[in-house]
VOLUMPA-982227 format. One line per 3 residues: number of its first residue (from 0); their letters; for each residue x, y, z of N, C-alpha, C. Coordinates in pm, whole numbers. Layout:
BEGIN
NUM) A) X/Y/Z/X/Y/Z/X/Y/Z  ...
# end
This chain:
BEGIN
0) MSW) -2253/-2552/-2203/-2149/-2477/-2132/-2022/-2470/-2216  -1968/-2350/-2232/-1841/-2332/-2301/-1726/-2370/-2207  -1634/-2449/-2259/-1521/-2493/-2177/-1403/-2398/-2184
3) HPV) -1416/-2291/-2263/-1304/-2199/-2275/-1263/-2135/-2142  -1360/-2088/-2059/-1319/-2033/-1928/-1243/-2133/-1842  -1282/-2261/-1851/-1212/-2364/-1773/-1069/-2382/-1823
6) VLS) -1056/-2395/-1956/-923/-2413/-2015/-836/-2291/-1987  -893/-2171/-2002/-817/-2049/-1978/-776/-2038/-1831  -866/-2077/-1741/-833/-2074/-1598/-716/-2166/-1567
9) IQV) -716/-2284/-1629/-605/-2378/-1608/-475/-2319/-1662  -483/-2257/-1781/-365/-2196/-1842/-310/-2083/-1754  -399/-1997/-1708/-359/-1885/-1622/-300/-1937/-1492
12) TVV) -363/-2039/-1434/-316/-2093/-1306/-179/-2159/-1320  -157/-2229/-1430/-26/-2294/-1451/84/-2189/-1459  61/-2084/-1539/162/-1978/-1553/181/-1905/-1420
15) ASL) 70/-1875/-1352/79/-1807/-1223/153/-1893/-1122  130/-2023/-1124/197/-2114/-1030/347/-2116/-1054  388/-2114/-1181/530/-2109/-1212/593/-1981/-1159
18) LIV) 522/-1869/-1176/571/-1742/-1124/580/-1745/-972  481/-1807/-908/479/-1816/-762/601/-1893/-711  635/-2003/-779/751/-2082/-737/881/-2008/-764
21) VVG) 895/-1953/-885/1020/-1888/-925/1050/-1767/-836  947/-1692/-799/966/-1574/-714/956/-1610/-566  859/-1692/-531/829/-1716/-390/931/-1801/-317
24) LPL) 985/-1904/-383/1079/-1993/-314/1210/-1922/-279  1273/-1849/-372/1392/-1773/-333/1364/-1668/-226  1248/-1603/-235/1211/-1505/-133/1199/-1571/4
27) ALF) 1132/-1686/8/1114/-1758/135/1248/-1800/192  1337/-1850/108/1470/-1891/153/1548/-1773/208  1543/-1662/136/1614/-1541/179/1561/-1490/313
30) LAR) 1428/-1483/326/1369/-1431/449/1390/-1526/568  1400/-1655/541/1419/-1752/649/1563/-1758/698  1657/-1725/611/1798/-1744/646/1876/-1614/666
33) VRF) 1822/-1501/625/1895/-1374/634/1818/-1277/722  1888/-1209/810/1828/-1104/892/1888/-971/850  1805/-871/824/1853/-742/776/1756/-632/818
36) PGQ) 1803/-508/827/1714/-396/861/1605/-381/754  1484/-361/800/1373/-345/707/1308/-475/665  1347/-586/728/1288/-715/690/1138/-718/717
39) TIL) 1099/-660/829/956/-658/862/877/-578/758  936/-469/710/870/-389/608/854/-468/479  962/-538/437/955/-618/315/850/-728/328
42) ESV) 847/-797/441/749/-904/459/607/-848/459  589/-730/515/456/-668/517/412/-633/375  505/-585/293/473/-553/153/434/-680/78
45) INL) 510/-787/98/480/-914/31/342/-965/69  304/-945/196/176/-998/246/58/-904/224  82/-785/170/-27/-689/148/-143/-745/67
48) PLV) -118/-827/-38/-233/-881/-115/-330/-963/-32  -287/-1009/87/-378/-1086/172/-485/-998/236  -456/-869/252/-548/-781/325/-603/-667/239
51) LPP) -535/-632/130/-584/-524/45/-706/-569/-35  -800/-479/-60/-911/-514/-150/-858/-547/-290  -919/-641/-358/-873/-676/-492/-868/-557/-587
54) SVI) -959/-462/-569/-959/-344/-656/-832/-262/-638  -781/-258/-516/-657/-183/-490/-539/-255/-554  -534/-387/-541/-428/-464/-606/-435/-444/-756
57) GYY) -556/-450/-811/-573/-429/-954/-528/-292/-998  -554/-191/-916/-513/-55/-951/-361/-44/-954  -296/-102/-853/-149/-102/-853/-94/-173/-977
60) LLL) -157/-282/-1015/-111/-355/-1133/-135/-275/-1261  -244/-199/-1264/-267/-111/-1379/-154/-10/-1393  -109/45/-1280/2/139/-1283/131/71/-1326
63) ALG) 150/-53/-1279/275/-124/-1306/282/-179/-1448  167/-208/-1507/165/-274/-1639/115/-184/-1750  54/-69/-1715/-10/15/-1815/79/122/-1874
66) RGS) 17/215/-1942/89/322/-2010/170/404/-1910  293/432/-1945/382/507/-1858/467/418/-1769  439/289/-1766/520/197/-1685/648/161/-1759
69) LLV) 745/108/-1684/871/65/-1746/847/-45/-1848  753/-133/-1818/725/-246/-1907/682/-199/-2045  603/-91/-2048/553/-39/-2175/653/57/-2239
72) EWF) 702/153/-2162/787/259/-2217/926/209/-2255  983/120/-2176/1120/74/-2203/1124/-49/-2293  1032/-141/-2270/1038/-269/-2341/927/-284/-2447
75) GIQ) 829/-195/-2445/722/-201/-2544/632/-322/-2531  624/-377/-2409/542/-496/-2387/404/-456/-2336  302/-496/-2408/164/-466/-2369/97/-594/-2319
78) VLF) 59/-595/-2194/-5/-715/-2139/-145/-689/-2086  -181/-562/-2067/-314/-534/-2013/-422/-589/-2104  -527/-643/-2043/-642/-701/-2111/-603/-816/-2203
81) TWR) -507/-895/-2153/-472/-1023/-2213/-470/-1128/-2101  -463/-1254/-2140/-459/-1360/-2038/-331/-1352/-1956  -226/-1293/-2012/-100/-1279/-1938/-118/-1186/-1818
84) AAA) -198/-1081/-1835/-226/-991/-1723/-302/-1065/-1614  -392/-1154/-1655/-465/-1235/-1557/-370/-1326/-1481  -270/-1382/-1550/-172/-1469/-1484/-88/-1390/-1384
87) IAS) -49/-1269/-1421/31/-1185/-1330/-51/-1150/-1206  -176/-1109/-1226/-262/-1075/-1113/-282/-1196/-1022  -303/-1312/-1081/-322/-1434/-1002/-197/-1469/-923
90) AVV) -80/-1449/-985/46/-1478/-916/67/-1383/-798  32/-1258/-816/50/-1158/-710/-33/-1194/-587  -158/-1235/-607/-244/-1266/-492/-209/-1401/-429
93) GLP) -150/-1492/-508/-114/-1623/-452/24/-1627/-389  110/-1532/-425/249/-1532/-378/262/-1530/-226  187/-1447/-152/207/-1444/-6/185/-1579/61
96) LMV) 90/-1657/13/64/-1788/73/183/-1881/55  246/-1873/-61/364/-1954/-86/479/-1910/3  502/-1780/12/615/-1729/90/599/-1760/238
99) IAA) 479/-1740/291/455/-1763/434/482/-1909/470  421/-2001/394/435/-2143/426/577/-2192/402  638/-2152/291/773/-2198/259/875/-2141/357
102) KAA) 858/-2015/395/951/-1956/492/946/-2030/625  826/-2060/673/812/-2133/800/875/-2272/791  856/-2338/676/912/-2472/661/1064/-2468/656
105) IAG) 1119/-2372/583/1265/-2361/572/1326/-2321/706  1259/-2229/777/1309/-2186/908/1308/-2302/1008  1222/-2402/985/1214/-2516/1074/1322/-2620/1051
108) VDP) 1399/-2606/944/1509/-2700/918/1626/-2667/1011  1681/-2767/1076/1791/-2747/1170/1915/-2696/1095  1962/-2574/1127/2081/-2520/1060/2204/-2606/1078
111) ALE) 2209/-2686/1187/2325/-2772/1211/2341/-2875/1098  2229/-2923/1047/2235/-3019/936/2293/-2953/811  2257/-2828/788/2311/-2757/673/2461/-2731/691
114) RVA) 2502/-2700/814/2644/-2676/839/2726/-2804/816  2671/-2917/857/2739/-3044/835/2760/-3067/685  2658/-3040/607/2668/-3058/462/2777/-2968/403
117) RTL) 2786/-2846/456/2889/-2755/406/3029/-2806/441  3044/-2858/562/3176/-2908/602/3217/-3031/520  3118/-3099/463/3147/-3215/379/3173/-3175/234
120) GSS) 3173/-3044/209/3210/-2995/76/3096/-2955/-14  2972/-2955/35/2859/-2916/-49/2858/-2765/-69  2824/-2724/-190/2804/-2582/-218/2672/-2537/-157
123) ELG) 2648/-2405/-159/2522/-2354/-105/2403/-2412/-182  2419/-2421/-314/2311/-2480/-395/2293/-2627/-360  2405/-2697/-339/2396/-2837/-301/2331/-2857/-166
126) VFW) 2363/-2769/-71/2301/-2776/61/2150/-2757/50  2109/-2659/-28/1966/-2635/-44/1897/-2753/-110  1960/-2807/-215/1897/-2914/-293/1893/-3046/-218
129) RVT) 1999/-3077/-142/2008/-3208/-79/1960/-3211/65  1962/-3096/132/1927/-3093/275/1801/-3010/299  1808/-2881/267/1698/-2789/302/1569/-2826/231
132) LPL) 1575/-2844/100/1453/-2870/23/1385/-3001/63  1458/-3112/77/1387/-3235/120/1322/-3224/258  1390/-3157/351/1336/-3147/487/1217/-3051/494
135) ARR) 1215/-2952/406/1109/-2850/410/1003/-2874/303  1010/-2988/235/926/-3006/116/777/-3002/146  734/-3054/261/590/-3055/289/535/-2914/301
138) GIL) 605/-2829/374/559/-2691/388/564/-2615/257  668/-2641/178/681/-2575/48/568/-2618/-45  542/-2749/-48/433/-2799/-133/298/-2747/-87
141) AGF) 280/-2737/45/154/-2682/97/137/-2537/54  244/-2457/66/237/-2318/23/211/-2306/-126  277/-2391/-204/256/-2389/-348/111/-2423/-383
144) TLG) 57/-2523/-316/-81/-2565/-344/-180/-2456/-307  -161/-2395/-191/-251/-2287/-149/-239/-2166/-242  -116/-2132/-278/-96/-2020/-370/-160/-2045/-505
147) SAR) -146/-2167/-556/-206/-2201/-685/-358/-2200/-678  -412/-2251/-567/-558/-2250/-550/-611/-2107/-542  -537/-2021/-473/-577/-1881/-467/-569/-1817/-604
150) ALG) -468/-1853/-682/-455/-1801/-818/-572/-1846/-905  -613/-1971/-888/-726/-2023/-966/-853/-1945/-938  -873/-1905/-812/-997/-1836/-774/-993/-1685/-784
153) EFG) -883/-1629/-832/-870/-1483/-837/-977/-1421/-927  -1035/-1311/-878/-1144/-1245/-951/-1122/-1095/-967  -1112/-1022/-854/-1117/-876/-858/-1002/-811/-932
156) ATL) -877/-845/-896/-762/-786/-962/-758/-827/-1109  -796/-952/-1136/-799/-1000/-1274/-897/-920/-1358  -1012/-890/-1302/-1114/-813/-1375/-1061/-675/-1413
159) MVA) -982/-614/-1327/-932/-479/-1353/-823/-477/-1459  -736/-577/-1460/-622/-571/-1553/-643/-653/-1680  -737/-748/-1676/-760/-832/-1793/-900/-819/-1850
162) GSI) -993/-769/-1768/-1131/-761/-1814/-1197/-898/-1816  -1318/-901/-1867/-1391/-1027/-1880/-1437/-1040/-2024  -1342/-1070/-2112/-1369/-1077/-2256/-1390/-1224/-2293
165) PGR) -1513/-1263/-2328/-1539/-1404/-2362/-1447/-1452/-2474  -1387/-1567/-2452/-1298/-1623/-2553/-1157/-1570/-2548  -1131/-1469/-2462/-996/-1411/-2456/-941/-1402/-2314
168) TQT) -1017/-1340/-2225/-966/-1321/-2088/-1066/-1366/-1982  -1174/-1426/-2021/-1278/-1464/-1925/-1243/-1597/-1858  -1192/-1587/-1736/-1160/-1707/-1659/-1288/-1760/-1594
171) LPL) -1276/-1873/-1526/-1393/-1936/-1465/-1461/-1847/-1361  -1388/-1784/-1267/-1456/-1694/-1172/-1529/-1579/-1242  -1470/-1525/-1347/-1536/-1416/-1420/-1658/-1468/-1495
174) AIY) -1649/-1589/-1549/-1763/-1648/-1620/-1879/-1673/-1524  -1848/-1711/-1401/-1954/-1732/-1300/-2025/-1601/-1273  -1949/-1493/-1255/-2008/-1362/-1230/-2098/-1320/-1346
177) DAV) -2050/-1337/-1468/-2129/-1298/-1585/-2255/-1383/-1598  -2245/-1511/-1565/-2362/-1598/-1573/-2470/-1556/-1472  -2428/-1519/-1353/-2524/-1471/-1252/-2586/-1340/-1297
180) QAR) -2505/-1251/-1351/-2558/-1123/-1400/-2661/-1145/-1511  -2640/-1247/-1593/-2733/-1278/-1703/-2846/-1369/-1658  -2850/-1403/-1529/-2953/-1490/-1471/-2951/-1631/-1533
183) EYA) -2835/-1674/-1576/-2820/-1811/-1626/-2776/-1899/-1507  -2872/-1925/-1420/-2839/-1987/-1293/-2796/-2134/-1306  -2850/-2204/-1403/-2810/-2344/-1423/-2662/-2350/-1461
186) LAN) -2619/-2261/-1551/-2479/-2256/-1590/-2391/-2212/-1473  -2439/-2113/-1398/-2364/-2066/-1282/-2347/-2177/-1179  -2454/-2254/-1156/-2447/-2364/-1059/-2342/-2467/-1100
189) LMV) -2336/-2497/-1229/-2241/-2596/-1279/-2097/-2547/-1257  -2074/-2420/-1292/-1938/-2366/-1279/-1899/-2349/-1132  -1994/-2309/-1050/-1967/-2297/-906/-1931/-2433/-847
192) LLM) -2003/-2537/-888/-1974/-2672/-839/-1833/-2713/-880  -1795/-2682/-1003/-1662/-2717/-1052/-1554/-2644/-972  -1575/-2514/-947/-1479/-2437/-868/-1469/-2491/-726
195) TVL) -1582/-2528/-669/-1584/-2580/-532/-1507/-2711/-524  -1526/-2799/-621/-1457/-2928/-622/-1306/-2906/-634  -1265/-2818/-725/-1122/-2792/-744/-1060/-2733/-617
198) SFL) -1131/-2640/-554/-1079/-2578/-432/-1073/-2679/-319  -1175/-2763/-308/-1175/-2866/-204/-1057/-2961/-222  -1032/-3003/-345/-922/-3094/-371/-788/-3032/-333
201) ALW) -774/-2901/-359/-650/-2832/-322/-633/-2831/-170  -739/-2798/-97/-730/-2795/49/-709/-2935/106  -775/-3033/48/-757/-3172/92/-613/-3215/73
204) GVR) -554/-3175/-41/-414/-3208/-66/-321/-3146/36  -350/-3021/76/-268/-2954/177/-279/-3027/310  -399/-3068/349/-416/-3139/475/-344/-3274/473
207) RLE) -345/-3339/358/-273/-3467/348/-123/-3446/363  -72/-3334/310/69/-3305/327/103/-3279/474  12/-3211/544/35/-3181/684/23/-3303/772
210) HPL) -71/-3392/740/-97/-3512/822/-103/-3634/732  11/-3679/681/10/-3796/593/-32/-3921/669  -96/-4012/595/-140/-4137/657/-23/-4231/681
# end
């Protein structure tokens, strides 16, 4: 068994997880604390990857990252059919899980505690760091874990924007598909077992966060 798909999957998941935190946590904070016209529309757009077919998400990403896009025409950055495209696709599908869980956790923090911190001289960043984040940490960590696990298992959108190039863009889910297509069932069984164990550990971790011993 080649370990490259495993290593690449870890690399893609790490980068995707960073994107999920950097984008998802501020979004969750904003949506939990600010009310504005069109909020329902924005939240629906963020959650679309949960219900859209992966091929549709992949098509949108092709438009956003391919020829004629701002990324290519203005900045000259080519990411299609590289591992970076796989990381972006994985982040997009994992982001809603992070936002949903983190928003609920932040909304559950008593605003009175935050107001007390402000009256004691804390800045908004200080309030978030010392009050909001510690109180909401379990929900945020649960969302991060679920989003990262979803990123690890991403297949359809990744296939469209990164392809399944052995040694370059073939992640573990794509390698499983190729192994089944080639009737290499022993190899497929091994990789499926590995994916199942990793996914189980992620879900077990989330349950432990929800119900600590």
